[in-house]
N, CA and C of each residue as an Amber inpcrd file, in Angstrom:
protein
   231
 125.4960000 -50.1620000  40.1270000 126.4650000 -49.8340000  39.3320000
 126.3700000 -48.6430000  38.3660000 125.5600000 -48.5380000  37.8810000
 125.1040000 -47.0870000  36.7380000 125.5570000 -46.1140000  37.7560000
 125.1870000 -46.0690000  38.7930000 125.4520000 -44.8230000  39.9440000
 127.1790000 -45.0290000  39.9180000 127.8470000 -45.7950000  39.9140000
 129.3870000 -45.6690000  40.0520000 129.9860000 -45.5820000  38.6410000
 129.0960000 -45.9420000  37.7520000 129.6860000 -45.3340000  36.4030000
 129.3070000 -43.8330000  35.8500000 128.3430000 -43.5930000  36.3500000
 127.8860000 -42.1680000  36.2210000 128.7480000 -41.1380000  37.2630000
 128.9820000 -41.5090000  38.3670000 130.1210000 -40.8040000  39.1770000
 131.5020000 -40.7640000  38.5320000 132.1130000 -42.0360000  38.1860000
 133.1270000 -41.7480000  37.1250000 132.9250000 -41.0640000  35.9480000
 132.0760000 -40.8590000  35.4970000 132.0290000 -40.0860000  34.1410000
 132.0360000 -38.5050000  34.3630000 131.4150000 -38.2200000  35.5220000
 131.4130000 -36.9270000  36.1260000 132.6980000 -36.5030000  36.4340000
 133.3100000 -37.2860000  36.9590000 134.5450000 -37.0360000  37.4030000
 135.6260000 -36.9980000  35.9760000 135.4740000 -37.8190000  34.9220000
 136.1520000 -37.3060000  34.0440000 135.8080000 -36.3000000  33.3110000
 134.3480000 -35.8530000  33.4240000 134.0610000 -34.3990000  32.8510000
 134.6690000 -33.3670000  33.5320000 134.8070000 -33.3670000  34.8950000
 135.4590000 -32.3850000  35.4440000 136.9830000 -32.2560000  35.2950000
 137.7200000 -33.6030000  35.0230000 139.2670000 -33.6630000  34.4040000
 139.3150000 -32.7530000  32.9600000 138.0350000 -33.3460000  32.4320000
 138.5100000 -32.6400000  30.9350000 137.7820000 -30.7870000  30.8630000
 137.1260000 -30.7110000  31.8300000 136.7050000 -29.3640000  32.1980000
 138.2280000 -28.5180000  32.7710000 138.7250000 -29.2240000  33.5150000
 140.0590000 -28.4810000  34.3160000 140.9480000 -28.4310000  33.1700000
 141.1750000 -29.6490000  32.1550000 142.3900000 -29.2490000  31.1820000
 141.7250000 -28.0030000  30.3030000 140.7420000 -28.2990000  29.7970000
 140.1400000 -27.0040000  28.8980000 140.2100000 -25.6680000  29.4900000
 140.0390000 -25.6270000  30.5610000 140.1260000 -24.2500000  31.3310000
 141.6900000 -24.0810000  31.4560000 142.5920000 -24.7990000  31.8520000
 144.0700000 -24.6980000  31.7970000 144.5640000 -24.5860000  30.0050000
 143.7570000 -24.8590000  28.9810000 144.3620000 -24.6920000  27.7120000
 144.0330000 -23.1330000  27.3330000 142.8550000 -22.8450000  28.0040000
 142.2270000 -21.2300000  27.4890000 143.3660000 -20.4540000  28.4970000
 143.2090000 -20.6040000  29.4710000 144.5780000 -19.8620000  30.1660000
 145.9850000 -19.5550000  29.3690000 146.5370000 -20.9350000  28.9430000
 147.5020000 -20.9470000  28.2520000 147.3360000 -20.2290000  26.7350000
 146.2030000 -20.5490000  26.3170000 145.8700000 -19.6600000  24.9630000
 146.0230000 -18.3040000  24.9450000 145.1520000 -17.7610000  26.3020000
 145.1880000 -16.1640000  26.7470000 146.5260000 -15.6870000  26.6980000
 147.6130000 -16.3900000  27.8240000 149.1470000 -15.8670000  27.7520000
 149.8290000 -15.9810000  26.4220000 149.4490000 -16.8150000  25.3780000
 150.2610000 -16.8570000  24.4320000 149.4620000 -15.6840000  23.2560000
 148.3150000 -15.1760000  23.6630000 147.9400000 -14.1560000  22.8270000
 148.3460000 -12.7730000  23.3970000 148.4290000 -12.8810000  24.7470000
 149.1690000 -11.5010000  25.4600000 150.6270000 -11.8500000  24.6600000
 151.1690000 -12.6120000  24.7530000 152.5550000 -12.3870000  24.3930000
 152.7150000 -11.9580000  22.7240000 151.9000000 -12.5900000  22.0730000
 151.5720000 -12.3560000  20.4520000 151.5260000 -10.9730000  20.4500000
 150.5170000 -10.2410000  20.9810000 150.0140000  -9.0420000  21.0310000
 151.6550000  -8.1820000  21.4430000 151.9510000  -8.3800000  22.2850000
 153.2160000  -7.6330000  22.8680000 154.3800000  -7.6560000  21.5970000
 154.8130000  -8.7080000  20.9780000 155.2400000  -8.9530000  19.6230000
 154.9720000  -8.1630000  18.8610000 153.7120000  -7.8170000  18.5650000
 152.8430000  -7.1390000  17.4300000 153.1410000  -5.7900000  17.7620000
 153.2980000  -5.3280000  18.9820000 153.2000000  -4.0500000  19.3740000
 155.2010000  -3.3940000  19.0740000 155.7840000  -4.6060000  19.5290000
 157.1160000  -4.3430000  19.1340000 157.6930000  -4.0330000  17.8110000
 156.8500000  -4.9830000  16.9440000 157.1880000  -5.0830000  15.3560000
 156.4370000  -3.4990000  14.8330000 155.6800000  -3.0580000  15.4110000
 155.0030000  -1.7450000  14.9790000 155.9400000  -0.7520000  15.2580000
 156.3000000  -1.0700000  16.3720000 157.4040000   0.1430000  17.1300000
 158.7230000   0.1880000  16.0160000 159.1390000  -0.9240000  15.6640000
 160.5040000  -1.2060000  14.9380000 160.2090000  -0.3970000  13.6430000
 158.7210000  -0.9350000  13.0790000 158.4340000  -0.3910000  11.7780000
 158.3470000   1.4190000  11.6420000 157.9990000   1.9380000  12.7520000
 157.9240000   3.3420000  12.8460000 159.2060000   3.8810000  12.9490000
 160.0980000   3.1660000  13.8610000 161.4900000   3.7490000  13.7280000
 162.1970000   3.2240000  12.5590000 162.1900000   2.5160000  11.7340000
 162.6500000   2.1270000  10.4120000 162.2170000   3.1690000   9.5230000
 160.9300000   3.8190000   9.7050000 160.4130000   4.6380000   8.6110000
 161.1820000   6.1090000   8.8450000 161.0820000   6.1850000  10.2310000
 161.5620000   7.4600000  10.6730000 163.1280000   7.5940000  10.1480000
 164.1470000   6.5940000  10.2690000 165.4130000   6.3100000   9.8740000
 165.2800000   6.6550000   8.2920000 164.3330000   5.7570000   7.5980000
 164.3050000   6.0960000   6.1650000 164.1970000   7.6250000   5.6270000
 163.5280000   8.1670000   6.4620000 162.8390000   9.7430000   6.3610000
 164.4600000  10.5770000   6.6370000 165.0050000  10.3720000   7.3650000
 166.2790000  11.0090000   8.0060000 167.0080000  10.8980000   6.9090000
 167.3510000   9.2750000   6.0730000 168.2480000   8.8410000   5.4090000
 168.1030000   9.4140000   3.8660000 166.8170000   9.8990000   3.3800000
 166.6170000  10.4810000   2.3340000 166.7440000  12.2710000   2.6300000
 166.7660000  12.6760000   3.6660000 167.0680000  14.0550000   4.0250000
 169.0210000  14.4710000   3.6530000 169.1620000  13.2800000   4.2720000
 170.9770000  13.3930000   4.3980000 171.3760000  13.0010000   2.5690000
 170.5170000  12.3010000   1.7960000 170.7770000  12.0230000   0.4680000
 170.3560000  13.2220000  -0.0880000 169.5870000  14.1150000   0.2750000
 169.1720000  15.2310000  -0.4620000 170.0950000  16.3710000  -0.2090000
 170.7590000  16.2550000   0.9630000 171.7860000  17.3290000   1.3240000
 173.1180000  16.9490000   0.5730000 173.5340000  15.8500000   0.4890000
 174.5890000  15.4580000  -0.0370000 174.6330000  15.8150000  -1.6900000
 173.0760000  15.5170000  -2.1790000 172.9960000  15.7240000  -3.8850000
 173.2120000  17.1990000  -4.0180000 172.5300000  18.0930000  -2.8320000
 173.0940000  19.8010000  -2.8210000 174.2550000  20.2460000  -2.9380000
 175.0020000  19.4540000  -1.9770000 176.2930000  19.7470000  -1.8280000
 177.0760000  19.4040000  -2.8040000 176.8710000  18.5040000  -3.5890000
 177.5310000  17.8140000  -5.0190000 177.1670000  19.0600000  -6.0180000
 175.9590000  19.3960000  -5.9180000 175.4890000  20.3760000  -7.2570000
 176.6810000  21.6880000  -6.7060000 176.5170000  21.9530000  -5.4490000
 177.1510000  23.0950000  -5.1780000 178.7660000  23.3270000  -5.7060000
 179.2010000  21.9180000  -5.5130000 180.7040000  21.6920000  -5.7710000
 180.8930000  21.7200000  -7.2740000 180.0320000  21.0840000  -8.0940000
 180.2360000  21.1260000  -9.5110000 179.6890000  22.5270000 -10.0900000
 179.1190000  23.5490000  -9.4380000 178.8590000  24.9890000  -9.9060000
 180.3610000  25.8030000  -9.2270000 181.3330000  25.2950000  -8.5640000
 182.1220000  25.8440000  -8.3960000 183.1750000  26.1130000  -9.7510000
 183.7330000  27.1510000  -9.8900000 184.7810000  27.3170000 -11.1320000
 186.0560000  25.9890000 -10.9110000 186.4490000  25.8650000 -11.9520000
 187.7100000  25.1150000 -12.1090000 188.8310000  25.8270000 -11.3240000
 189.5210000  25.2320000 -10.2200000 190.5840000  25.5620000  -9.5350000
 191.5590000  25.3810000 -10.1810000 191.8080000  24.3680000 -10.6240000
 192.9890000  23.7320000 -11.2320000 193.4280000  24.6100000 -12.2510000
 194.7020000  25.1890000 -12.2860000 195.1390000  26.0460000 -13.2270000
 196.1580000  25.1280000 -14.2890000
């Protein structure tokens, strides 16, 4: 009887080990997905920073043009 119980317990242990392995594979897949999302977020952040730099340059150009316009003599008679 003890041998049967030990055999059944060994089967349960193997099933638990298989479940743990499946969970580990799932966790690894989730980690890979999370890393891909992190890489995408980093790329988007870099793009946003580049756009901000471009926007600041355009703003500086607009301010320079405004200064030029304000420096023009009054053309209205």
